[in-house]
ROVEX-163996 format. One record per residue (C-alpha): residue in three letters; z, x, y; residue number from 1. Coordinates in steps of 0.2 Angstrom, whole numbers. Each point is the difference from the previous one (the first is absolute). Layout:
BEGIN
KOLMI    aa      zz      xx      yy     i
KOLMI   ALA       Z       X       Y   NUM
...
This chain:
BEGIN
KOLMI    aa      zz      xx      yy     i
KOLMI   MET       0      -1      -1     1
KOLMI   SER      -6       8      16     2
KOLMI   ARG      11       2      18     3
KOLMI   THR      -6      -3      16     4
KOLMI   ALA       3      10      13     5
KOLMI   ALA      11      -4      13     6
KOLMI   PRO      -9      -2      15     7
KOLMI   PRO       4      13      15     8
KOLMI   ALA      13      -3      12     9
KOLMI   ALA      -5      -3      16    10
KOLMI   PRO       1      11      16    11
KOLMI   PRO      14      -4      11    12
KOLMI   ALA      -2      -8      15    13
KOLMI   PRO      -1       8      17    14
KOLMI   ARG      15      -2       7    15
KOLMI   ARG      -1      -8      17    16
KOLMI   PRO       9       6      14    17
KOLMI   ALA      14     -12       6    18
KOLMI   ALA      -3     -15      11    19
KOLMI   GLY      11       8      14    20
KOLMI   ALA      -8      17      -2    21
KOLMI   GLN     -17     -10       1    22
KOLMI   SER       3      -7      16    23
KOLMI   ARG      10      15       9    24
KOLMI   ARG     -17      13      -5    25
KOLMI   ARG     -11     -16       8    26
KOLMI   ALA      11      -2      15    27
KOLMI   TRP      -3      18       4    28
KOLMI   SER     -16       0      -3    29
KOLMI   PRO      -8       1      19    30
KOLMI   TRP     -14     -11      -7    31
KOLMI   ARG      11     -15      -4    32
KOLMI   TRP       9       2      18    33
KOLMI   SER      -2     -15      12    34
KOLMI   PRO     -11       5      15    35
KOLMI   ALA      15       3      12    36
KOLMI   ALA       9      12     -12    37
KOLMI   ARG     -18      10       3    38
KOLMI   LEU       1      -1      16    39
KOLMI   ALA      16       4       3    40
KOLMI   ALA      -4      17     -13    41
KOLMI   VAL     -15       3       9    42
KOLMI   PHE      13       2      14    43
KOLMI   LEU      14       9      -6    44
KOLMI   ALA     -13      12      -9    45
KOLMI   PRO      -2      11      15    46
KOLMI   ALA      20       1       4    47
KOLMI   ILE       4       3     -16    48
KOLMI   LEU     -12      15      -2    49
KOLMI   LEU       6       7      16    50
KOLMI   TYR      16      -2      -5    51
KOLMI   LEU      -3       9     -16    52
KOLMI   VAL     -10      13       6    53
KOLMI   PHE      12       5      19    54
KOLMI   VAL      19      -7      -8    55
KOLMI   LEU      -1       3     -22    56
KOLMI   VAL     -12      12      -2    57
KOLMI   PRO       9      13      15    58
KOLMI   LEU      19      -4      -7    59
KOLMI   VAL      -5       3     -18    60
KOLMI   GLN      -7      17       6    61
KOLMI   SER      15       5       8    62
KOLMI   VAL      10      -4     -13    63
KOLMI   TRP      -8       9     -12    64
KOLMI   LEU      -2      16      13    65
KOLMI   SER      21      -1       4    66
KOLMI   LEU      -3       6     -20    67
KOLMI   HIS      -8      16       4    68
KOLMI   GLU       1      16      11    69
KOLMI   TRP     -14       2       9    70
KOLMI   ASP      -7       9      17    71
KOLMI   GLY     -13     -13       5    72
KOLMI   VAL     -13      15      -2    73
KOLMI   ASN       1       7     -18    74
KOLMI   PRO     -10     -14     -13    75
KOLMI   VAL      12       7     -11    76
KOLMI   LYS      20     -13      -2    77
KOLMI   THR      13       6      -6    78
KOLMI   PHE       9     -16     -10    79
KOLMI   VAL      20       1       4    80
KOLMI   GLY       4     -16      -4    81
KOLMI   LEU      15      -7       8    82
KOLMI   ALA       5      19       7    83
KOLMI   ASN      -5      -5      18    84
KOLMI   TYR      14     -16       0    85
KOLMI   ALA      10      13      -5    86
KOLMI   ASP      -3       9      14    87
KOLMI   LEU       4     -13      11    88
KOLMI   VAL      17      -3      -5    89
KOLMI   GLY       5      18       7    90
KOLMI   ASP     -10       0      16    91
KOLMI   ARG      10      -2      15    92
KOLMI   ILE     -17      -3       9    93
KOLMI   PHE      -3     -15      -9    94
KOLMI   ARG      15      -8       0    95
KOLMI   THR       2       3      20    96
KOLMI   SER     -18      -9       0    97
KOLMI   VAL       6     -15     -12    98
KOLMI   ARG      15      -2      12    99
KOLMI   ASN     -12       2      17   100
KOLMI   THR      -9     -14      -8   101
KOLMI   LEU      13     -13      -5   102
KOLMI   ILE       5       2      18   103
KOLMI   TRP     -17      -1       8   104
KOLMI   VAL      -3     -14     -11   105
KOLMI   GLY      17      -9       2   106
KOLMI   LEU       5       2      17   107
KOLMI   GLY     -19       0       9   108
KOLMI   THR      -4     -14      -9   109
KOLMI   ALA      17     -11       7   110
KOLMI   ALA      -3       9      15   111
KOLMI   SER     -18      -6       4   112
KOLMI   LEU       5     -17      -7   113
KOLMI   ALA      17      -3      12   114
KOLMI   LEU     -10       8      18   115
KOLMI   SER     -16     -10      -5   116
KOLMI   LEU       9     -17      -1   117
KOLMI   GLY      11       5      15   118
KOLMI   LEU     -14       4       9   119
KOLMI   ALA     -10     -18      -5   120
KOLMI   LEU      17      -9       3   121
KOLMI   LEU      -1       7      18   122
KOLMI   ALA     -19      -2       5   123
KOLMI   TRP       0     -18      -7   124
KOLMI   GLY      14      -3      14   125
KOLMI   ALA      -9       8      13   126
KOLMI   GLY     -13     -14       1   127
KOLMI   ARG     -15       5      11   128
KOLMI   GLY       3      19      -2   129
KOLMI   PHE      -3      -1     -19   130
KOLMI   ALA     -16       5       0   131
KOLMI   VAL       3      15       8   132
KOLMI   PHE      14       2     -12   133
KOLMI   ARG     -12       1     -14   134
KOLMI   THR     -10      10       5   135
KOLMI   LEU      12      14       7   136
KOLMI   TYR      10       2     -16   137
KOLMI   PHE     -19      -3     -12   138
KOLMI   MET      -4      16       9   139
KOLMI   PRO       5      12     -10   140
KOLMI   GLN      -6      -9     -16   141
KOLMI   VAL     -18       5       5   142
KOLMI   LEU       4      20       1   143
KOLMI   PRO      -3       9     -14   144
KOLMI   THR      14       7      -7   145
KOLMI   VAL      -6      18       4   146
KOLMI   VAL       0      -4      17   147
KOLMI   VAL      16      -6      -1   148
KOLMI   GLY       7      15      -8   149
KOLMI   ILE      -6      10      13   150
KOLMI   VAL       6      -9      14   151
KOLMI   TRP      16      -1      -6   152
KOLMI   GLY       3      16      -5   153
KOLMI   TRP      -3       4      20   154
KOLMI   ILE      15     -12       1   155
KOLMI   TYR      10       8      -9   156
KOLMI   HIS      -4      19       4   157
KOLMI   PRO      15      10       5   158
KOLMI   SER      -7       6      17   159
KOLMI   PHE     -12     -11       7   160
KOLMI   GLY       2     -15     -10   161
KOLMI   ALA       3     -17       9   162
KOLMI   LEU      17      -5     -11   163
KOLMI   ASN       9      13       6   164
KOLMI   ARG      -6       1      17   165
KOLMI   ILE       6     -18       3   166
KOLMI   LEU      17       3      -9   167
KOLMI   ASP       3      15      13   168
KOLMI   ALA      -4     -12      16   169
KOLMI   VAL      12     -13      -7   170
KOLMI   GLY      14      13      -2   171
KOLMI   LEU       2      -1     -16   172
KOLMI   ASP      -9      20      -5   173
KOLMI   GLY      16       0     -13   174
KOLMI   LEU     -13     -10     -11   175
KOLMI   GLN     -15      13       3   176
KOLMI   ARG      -6       6     -20   177
KOLMI   GLY     -14       6      -5   178
KOLMI   TRP      -4     -15     -10   179
KOLMI   LEU     -13       6     -12   180
KOLMI   GLY       7      18      -2   181
KOLMI   GLU      17      -5      -6   182
KOLMI   PRO       2      -3     -18   183
KOLMI   ASP      14     -16       1   184
KOLMI   ILE     -10     -11      10   185
KOLMI   ALA     -20       6       0   186
KOLMI   VAL      -1     -14     -12   187
KOLMI   TYR       8     -13      10   188
KOLMI   ALA     -11       4      17   189
KOLMI   ILE     -15       0      -9   190
KOLMI   LEU       5     -19     -10   191
KOLMI   ALA       4      -5      18   192
KOLMI   ALA     -19       4       6   193
KOLMI   SER      -6      -9     -16   194
KOLMI   VAL       9     -15       3   195
KOLMI   TRP      -7       0      18   196
KOLMI   ALA     -18       2      -6   197
KOLMI   SER       4     -16     -15   198
KOLMI   ILE       7     -14       8   199
KOLMI   GLY     -16      -6      10   200
KOLMI   LEU      -6      -8     -15   201
KOLMI   SER      17      -9      -4   202
KOLMI   PHE       4      -6      18   203
KOLMI   VAL     -19      -8      -1   204
KOLMI   ILE       4      -9     -18   205
KOLMI   PHE      18      -6       6   206
KOLMI   SER      -9      -7      19   207
KOLMI   ALA     -11      -8     -12   208
KOLMI   ALA      14      -7     -10   209
KOLMI   LEU      10      -6      14   210
KOLMI   ASN     -14      -8       8   211
KOLMI   ASN       4     -13     -16   212
KOLMI   VAL      18      -3       0   213
KOLMI   SER       6     -18       4   214
KOLMI   ALA       5      -2      17   215
KOLMI   GLU       8     -17      -7   216
KOLMI   LEU      12      11     -12   217
KOLMI   LEU       5      10      15   218
KOLMI   ASP       4     -14      13   219
KOLMI   ALA       9      -8     -13   220
KOLMI   ALA      11      15      -5   221
KOLMI   LYS       3       1      18   222
KOLMI   VAL       5     -19       2   223
KOLMI   ASP      11       4     -15   224
KOLMI   GLY      10      15      11   225
KOLMI   ALA      -7      15     -10   226
KOLMI   ASN      -1      16       8   227
KOLMI   ALA     -16      13       2   228
KOLMI   VAL       6       9     -17   229
KOLMI   GLN       4     -15      -8   230
KOLMI   ARG     -19      -8       4   231
KOLMI   PHE      -8      16      -2   232
KOLMI   ARG      10       3     -19   233
KOLMI   HIS       0     -20      -6   234
KOLMI   VAL     -17      -4      10   235
KOLMI   ILE     -13      13       6   236
KOLMI   VAL       4      14     -16   237
KOLMI   PRO      -5     -14     -14   238
KOLMI   GLN     -15      -5       8   239
KOLMI   LEU      -7      18      -1   240
KOLMI   SER       5       3     -16   241
KOLMI   HIS     -19       2      -5   242
KOLMI   ALA      -3      11      16   243
KOLMI   VAL      16      10      -6   244
KOLMI   THR      -9       3     -17   245
KOLMI   LEU     -15       5       5   246
KOLMI   VAL       6      12      13   247
KOLMI   THR      12       9     -13   248
KOLMI   SER     -13       2     -12   249
KOLMI   LEU     -11      11      14   250
KOLMI   LEU      13       9       5   251
KOLMI   LEU       3       5     -17   252
KOLMI   ILE     -16       5      -2   253
KOLMI   HIS      -1       7      16   254
KOLMI   ASN      14      13      -3   255
KOLMI   PHE      -2       5     -19   256
KOLMI   GLN     -18       6       7   257
KOLMI   ALA       6      10      12   258
KOLMI   PHE      -6      19       3   259
KOLMI   ASP     -11       3      13   260
KOLMI   MET      15      -3      15   261
KOLMI   VAL      11      12     -10   262
KOLMI   TRP     -15      13      -3   263
KOLMI   VAL      -6       0      19   264
KOLMI   MET      18       3       5   265
KOLMI   THR       9      10     -11   266
KOLMI   ARG     -11       2     -13   267
KOLMI   GLY      19      -3     -12   268
KOLMI   GLY      10      13      10   269
KOLMI   PRO      12       5       6   270
KOLMI   GLN       5       8     -17   271
KOLMI   ASN      -9     -13     -11   272
KOLMI   SER      14     -12      10   273
KOLMI   THR     -15     -13       5   274
KOLMI   GLN     -10      -1     -17   275
KOLMI   LEU      -3     -16      -6   276
KOLMI   ILE      -6      -3     -18   277
KOLMI   ALA     -17       1       8   278
KOLMI   THR       0      12      10   279
KOLMI   TYR       6      11     -16   280
KOLMI   THR     -13      -6     -10   281
KOLMI   TYR     -13       7      11   282
KOLMI   GLN       7      16       3   283
KOLMI   ASN       3       5     -18   284
KOLMI   ALA     -18      -9      -6   285
KOLMI   PHE     -11       6      14   286
KOLMI   ALA       9      15      11   287
KOLMI   ASP       8       9     -15   288
KOLMI   ASN     -14      -5     -16   289
KOLMI   GLN      15      -6     -11   290
KOLMI   VAL     -10     -17      -6   291
KOLMI   GLY       8      -5     -15   292
KOLMI   TYR      17       5      11   293
KOLMI   GLY      -6     -13      14   294
KOLMI   ALA      -7     -14     -15   295
KOLMI   ALA      18      -2      -5   296
KOLMI   LEU       5      -4      16   297
KOLMI   SER     -10     -11       5   298
KOLMI   VAL       3     -11     -17   299
KOLMI   VAL      19       2       6   300
KOLMI   LEU      -7      -8      16   301
KOLMI   THR      -8     -14      -8   302
KOLMI   VAL      15      -5     -12   303
KOLMI   ILE      10       1      18   304
KOLMI   CYS     -12     -13       7   305
KOLMI   LEU       1     -13     -16   306
KOLMI   ILE      18       2      -1   307
KOLMI   VAL       3      -6      17   308
KOLMI   THR     -15     -10       1   309
KOLMI   VAL      10     -11     -17   310
KOLMI   VAL      14       0      10   311
KOLMI   PHE      -7      -7      13   312
KOLMI   VAL     -10     -14      -8   313
KOLMI   ARG      15      -4     -10   314
KOLMI   LEU      12      -2      14   315
KOLMI   ARG     -12     -11      11   316
KOLMI   GLU      -1     -11     -15   317
KOLMI   ARG      15      -3       0   318
KOLMI   THR       1      -2      20   319
KOLMI   SER     -11     -13      -6   320
KOLMI   GLU       7     -10     -13   321
KOLMI   VAL      17      -3      12   322
């Protein structure tokens, strides 16, 4: 009796991707996007490309260079790992530059914010003379920072500077100083010049915001017996919250980018007492040909900027929730 052979087993059916995976793949396919999504992608593509080329790629290159020892000329780069960052720990000038940068950002931002808001309030109450004050206060903003640094260098000159002459004329000759030659006060002298040059834009923003303050609320506060300080704190400031956020953001960016004012006036001196991280980075990377060490400094500055930005955003979110 012959045995019939069993039919061959059918090959396993190809495994189909899950429905969720298929839908996600279709959603990411540009051909299945809506016309509005395609139009948005077309408009966003140049900005994303510019961001990749001019921000992300240089950032990655800086991190990579910070792990090497390179003079900027020799094509051979020596990999040293984290040695550049280890050298930063024992670098006294680096510690001075970090301290000066934090002073510059903290004190400079607070002083510019307070002065620009105070001047805007005074001009707001001036009535018909508002346009004159607005022009005078904004004028330093249009001057190049290099020009501002040169002019203030003349003002601070110990021999023929206007500041020492004014102090002598009013009988305060005991306060005369070599403002840019004394390590303890030089950074604050340069910071004062930077604040003077940076309040113009903040003043204009606050002036525009004050024009939108509700006059009815101010009148109601007066009727309720609120004094000027109470009206400012409880009526004006809450209505300026968005302007304060914008001005603070702009000032933080401006102060972290500080370089040319210090470089023109002191080049980081005397005795490296006015070094910022930006100026010390430039000095190492381009003057001393220590590109790897300079790249490590730039990475540290980037990390400090990120930390300050995150803290500012979190504080702003908490304030807006209250």
